[in-house]
C-alpha positions as CSV (number, residue, x, y, z in Angstrom):
1,X,-42.6,72.8,4.0
2,X,-44.7,69.6,3.2
3,X,-46.9,69.1,6.1
4,X,-48.6,65.9,5.4
5,X,-46.8,62.5,5.7
6,X,-46.8,60.2,2.8
7,X,-45.7,56.6,1.9
8,X,-44.6,56.2,-1.6
9,X,-43.0,52.6,-1.5
10,X,-45.1,51.4,-4.7
11,X,-45.1,54.4,-6.6
12,X,-41.3,54.8,-7.5
13,X,-40.1,54.0,-11.0
14,X,-37.5,51.2,-11.3
15,X,-33.9,52.1,-11.8
16,X,-34.1,51.3,-15.5
17,X,-36.8,53.9,-15.9
18,X,-34.7,56.8,-14.1
19,X,-31.9,56.5,-16.6
20,X,-31.6,57.9,-20.1
21,X,-29.4,55.1,-21.6
22,X,-27.2,52.1,-20.9
23,X,-24.3,52.6,-18.6
24,X,-21.1,54.1,-20.0
25,X,-18.3,51.7,-20.1
26,X,-15.7,51.6,-17.4
27,X,-13.3,54.1,-17.9
28,X,-9.7,53.3,-18.9
29,X,-8.2,52.6,-15.5
30,X,-5.6,49.9,-14.8
31,X,-6.9,46.8,-13.2
32,X,-5.0,47.4,-10.1
33,X,-6.4,51.0,-9.7
34,X,-9.8,49.8,-10.4
35,X,-9.4,47.3,-7.4
36,X,-8.0,50.0,-5.3
37,X,-10.7,52.5,-6.2
38,X,-13.5,50.3,-5.4
39,X,-11.9,49.3,-2.0
40,X,-11.2,53.0,-1.1
41,X,-14.2,54.8,-2.4
42,X,-16.6,53.7,0.5
43,X,-15.8,55.3,3.8
44,X,-15.7,52.9,6.7
45,X,-16.3,53.2,10.2
46,X,-14.9,50.6,12.9
47,X,-14.6,48.0,10.2
48,X,-18.2,48.6,8.7
49,X,-19.4,50.8,5.9
50,X,-20.3,54.3,7.3
51,X,-23.7,54.2,5.8
52,X,-24.6,50.9,7.0
53,X,-27.4,51.6,9.5
54,X,-29.4,53.9,6.8
55,X,-28.8,51.2,4.0
56,X,-30.1,48.5,6.4
57,X,-33.2,50.3,7.6
58,X,-36.4,48.8,5.8
59,X,-37.7,52.5,5.8
60,X,-35.8,55.8,5.3
61,X,-37.7,58.8,6.7
62,X,-37.1,61.9,4.5
63,X,-37.9,65.6,5.5
64,X,-38.1,68.1,2.6
65,X,-37.4,71.4,4.4
66,X,-38.8,74.5,2.2
67,X,-39.1,78.2,3.4
68,X,-37.0,77.6,6.6
69,X,-34.0,76.7,8.3
70,X,-35.4,74.9,11.3
71,X,-32.7,75.0,14.5
72,X,-33.2,71.2,14.9
73,X,-31.6,70.6,11.4
74,X,-29.7,73.9,10.8
75,X,-27.6,73.6,14.2
76,X,-24.8,76.1,15.0
77,X,-22.3,73.4,14.1
78,X,-23.7,72.8,10.8
79,X,-23.9,76.5,10.1
80,X,-20.2,76.9,10.8
81,X,-19.4,74.0,8.5
82,X,-21.5,75.5,5.8
83,X,-20.1,79.0,6.1
84,X,-16.7,77.5,5.8
85,X,-17.1,75.4,2.8
86,X,-20.3,76.7,0.8
87,X,-22.4,79.4,-0.3
88,X,-25.9,79.1,1.2
89,X,-28.7,81.5,0.3
90,X,-32.0,82.1,1.9
91,X,-34.7,79.3,2.4
92,X,-36.4,78.4,-1.0
93,X,-39.1,76.1,-2.2
94,X,-38.6,73.0,-4.5
95,X,-39.9,72.8,-7.7
96,X,-43.0,71.0,-8.6
97,X,-42.5,67.3,-8.9
98,X,-39.6,67.3,-6.3
99,X,-40.8,64.3,-4.5
100,X,-40.7,62.0,-7.3
101,X,-37.4,63.1,-8.5
102,X,-36.0,62.7,-4.8
103,X,-37.3,59.4,-4.6
104,X,-35.6,58.5,-8.0
105,X,-32.3,60.0,-6.9
106,X,-32.4,58.2,-3.6
107,X,-33.6,55.0,-5.2
108,X,-30.4,54.5,-7.3
109,X,-28.6,53.4,-4.0
110,X,-31.5,52.6,-1.6
111,X,-33.9,49.7,-2.1
112,X,-36.2,50.2,1.1
113,X,-39.4,52.2,1.5
114,X,-39.2,56.0,1.6
115,X,-41.4,57.9,3.8
116,X,-41.7,61.8,3.8
117,X,-42.2,63.4,7.3
118,X,-41.8,66.7,9.0
119,X,-38.6,67.9,10.1
120,X,-39.5,67.7,13.9
121,X,-40.5,63.9,13.4
122,X,-37.1,62.4,13.6
123,X,-36.2,61.9,10.0
124,X,-33.2,60.1,8.9
125,X,-32.5,62.5,6.1
126,X,-33.4,66.2,5.7
127,X,-33.1,67.8,2.4
128,X,-32.9,71.5,2.5
129,X,-34.0,73.9,-0.4
130,X,-32.1,77.3,-0.6
131,X,-31.8,80.0,-3.2
132,X,-28.0,80.4,-4.0
133,X,-28.3,80.9,-8.0
134,X,-25.0,79.4,-8.8
135,X,-24.7,76.5,-6.2
136,X,-25.2,72.8,-6.6
137,X,-25.6,70.7,-3.4
138,X,-23.9,69.8,-0.3
139,X,-24.3,66.7,2.0
140,X,-23.0,65.5,5.4
141,X,-21.2,62.3,5.9
142,X,-21.9,59.5,8.1
143,X,-19.4,58.9,11.2
144,X,-16.3,57.3,9.5
145,X,-12.7,56.5,10.1
146,X,-11.3,58.6,7.2
147,X,-8.8,61.2,8.3
148,X,-9.1,63.6,5.3
149,X,-10.5,67.1,6.4
150,X,-12.6,67.0,3.2
151,X,-15.0,64.7,4.9
152,X,-14.8,66.1,8.3
153,X,-18.5,67.2,8.9
154,X,-20.7,64.3,10.4
155,X,-24.3,65.5,11.2
156,X,-25.5,64.2,14.5
157,X,-28.5,62.2,14.4
158,X,-29.8,63.3,11.0
159,X,-27.9,63.4,7.5
160,X,-28.5,66.6,5.6
161,X,-28.5,67.4,1.8
162,X,-28.8,70.8,0.6
163,X,-30.2,71.8,-2.8
164,X,-29.5,75.2,-4.4
165,X,-33.0,75.4,-6.3
166,X,-32.0,78.4,-8.6
167,X,-28.8,76.6,-9.7
168,X,-31.0,73.5,-10.9
169,X,-31.8,75.4,-14.2
170,X,-28.0,76.0,-14.7
171,X,-26.9,72.4,-13.9
172,X,-25.1,72.0,-17.2
173,X,-24.3,75.7,-17.8
174,X,-27.1,76.3,-20.0
175,X,-29.7,78.0,-17.8
176,X,-32.4,76.2,-19.4
177,X,-32.0,72.8,-17.8
178,X,-35.2,70.9,-16.4
179,X,-34.9,71.6,-12.7
180,X,-36.6,68.3,-11.8
181,X,-34.4,66.2,-13.9
182,X,-31.3,68.0,-12.3
183,X,-32.6,67.5,-8.8
184,X,-33.0,63.8,-9.3
185,X,-29.2,63.7,-10.3
186,X,-28.1,66.0,-7.7
187,X,-30.0,64.1,-5.0
188,X,-28.5,60.7,-6.8
189,X,-25.0,62.4,-6.1
190,X,-25.5,63.8,-2.6
191,X,-27.2,60.9,-1.1
192,X,-24.1,58.8,-2.3
193,X,-22.0,61.1,0.1
194,X,-24.9,60.6,2.5
195,X,-23.8,56.7,2.6
196,X,-20.2,57.6,3.0
197,X,-19.2,57.4,-0.7
198,X,-16.4,60.1,-1.7
199,X,-15.7,61.4,-5.3
200,X,-13.7,58.8,-7.3
201,X,-11.5,61.3,-8.5
202,X,-10.5,62.3,-5.1
203,X,-10.1,58.6,-4.3
204,X,-7.8,58.0,-7.3
205,X,-5.8,61.0,-6.4
206,X,-5.1,59.7,-2.8
207,X,-4.3,56.3,-4.2
208,X,-1.7,57.9,-6.6
209,X,-0.2,60.0,-3.8
210,X,0.1,57.1,-1.5
211,X,1.2,54.7,-4.1
212,X,-1.6,52.4,-3.7
213,X,-2.2,50.9,-7.0
214,X,-3.0,53.9,-9.2
215,X,-0.6,56.0,-11.2
216,X,-0.8,59.6,-12.8
217,X,-2.2,58.1,-16.1
218,X,-5.1,56.6,-14.2
219,X,-5.8,60.1,-12.5
220,X,-5.8,61.5,-15.9
221,X,-8.0,58.7,-17.3
222,X,-10.5,59.1,-14.5
223,X,-10.8,62.8,-14.9
224,X,-10.9,63.0,-18.6
225,X,-13.5,60.1,-19.1
226,X,-16.0,60.7,-16.2
227,X,-15.5,64.4,-15.1
228,X,-18.8,65.6,-16.3
229,X,-21.2,62.5,-16.4
230,X,-20.7,59.9,-13.7
231,X,-23.0,60.0,-10.5
232,X,-20.3,60.5,-8.0
233,X,-18.0,62.7,-10.3
234,X,-17.7,66.2,-8.4
235,X,-20.1,67.7,-11.1
236,X,-22.3,64.7,-11.5
237,X,-23.8,66.0,-15.0
238,X,-24.9,62.7,-16.3
239,X,-26.0,59.1,-16.0
240,X,-24.4,56.4,-14.1
241,X,-21.2,55.0,-15.5
242,X,-20.5,51.2,-15.1
243,X,-18.0,52.4,-12.4
244,X,-20.9,54.1,-10.3
245,X,-22.7,50.6,-10.7
246,X,-19.7,48.9,-9.4
247,X,-19.3,51.2,-6.5
248,X,-22.9,50.5,-5.6
249,X,-22.3,46.8,-5.8
250,X,-19.2,47.1,-3.6
251,X,-21.3,49.2,-1.0
252,X,-24.1,46.5,-1.0
253,X,-21.6,43.6,-0.7
254,X,-20.0,45.3,2.4
255,X,-23.5,46.0,3.7
256,X,-24.5,42.2,3.3
257,X,-21.1,41.0,4.7
258,X,-19.0,38.0,3.7
259,X,-20.7,35.1,2.1
260,X,-24.1,36.7,1.5
């Protein structure tokens, strides 16, 4: 585990340098579905965005956890949730260059300072390395009002992201992917969940099923156009689409509140 504490608020690349090209165009959703999607992709809690406390914090305290599963982070409740939903290997180490990649991934959403701390120093976010060869990532959600069991795990006190380190090389199915680039993309996706953002495909499917502005053709457009590239697509194998930027703007506007 990284033992020293470090501030890097002046050492992160701007967002434009973390992306490999211009945002992809908005996928071909109908106007009513776009509006409904933006309204329902951000989980809420008692009328406020679920991730509001983390987004408003001027400093985000992040613990990178290697070679151990400390019991103050890997609680029995979390272990039960993980065993029921994911394959988690033994503790592992992050690749060289992990801190910079993690800062860039978090920085897509969060504009404050990032401070790396130990797991016993009250982090806001703990990122755990494990060695499942085929896994990707997992994340806990902030407390929210959503009733879907897909989002039922809320970590008490600290948000948690898990990273399957061997799987980073197979992020695109090639087995040769740069693990640091994959780590940035994975953290960008999973930290979105830590802020209460759900997969857009699942949001559109819900909106179709509940007849709330989206149709089956919208669901097909969402899946076929964005399945492998968007930040918040289930497999997040690419750069942000305009959809992701619009979700980010939606989240920021909710954080700021009306008239700001």
